[in-house]
N, C-alpha and C positions, 0 to 999 in steps of 0.2 A: 303767883307765876303767870296766870292767865291775864291778869290785869296789865302786867308789864307788856305782854305780847300785843294786846289791843292798843296800848298807848304807843308802842313803836310803830304799829301799822298805821295809826292815825297820823303820826309824825311823817312817816315816809309817804303816805298818800298826799299829805299837804305839800310836801316837797315836789312830788311828781306833778301835782296840779299846777304849782307855780312854774315848773319847767315847761309844762304843756302850754300855759298861757304865754310865756316868753317865746317859745318856739313858734307859736301861731302868729304873734306879732312880728317876729323876724321874717317869717314866710310871707306875710302880707306886705311888709315893707319891700321885700325883694320883688314881689309881683308888681307893685306900684312902680318901682324903679325901672323894671324891664318894660312895663307898658309905656313909659314916657320916653324911652330911647327910640330914636328914629332909625339908627343903623343896627346892624347885626353885631352884637358884642357877646362873644362866647363866654367871657369871664362872668358877666352878669347872669347869663343863663345858668352857668354852673353853680353860682352862689344861690340862685333861686332853687335849683334842684336839690342842693344840699340842705337848704332850709326846709324844703318840702319833705325830704326824707326824714329829717330829724323830727319834724312835727308828727308825721304819720307813724314813726317808730314809737314815740311817746304815747300817741293816741292808742295804738295797738296794746301797749303795755298797760295803760289805764283801763282799757276795756277788759283785758285779761284779768287784772286785779279787781275788777268790778268796783272801780273807784266811786266812792260816794263822798260828796262834800256837803257838810251842813252849812247852809247860808243863812244863818240867823242868830 
């Protein structure tokens, strides 16, 4: 019973880690796009804020779950 629970936690932690990496990349891309625009574009700013919110929400969840990833 306990082995299954640990296995599920590892699987969900791995999924959360992958989502976190994807969200971070999306947020960085949005920041780069916004940086290279010369004019004020509200849509680009909104997309960056959404990406930033997603990333920080996932980051907060990972911190709350005390996410540990074995890199080896």
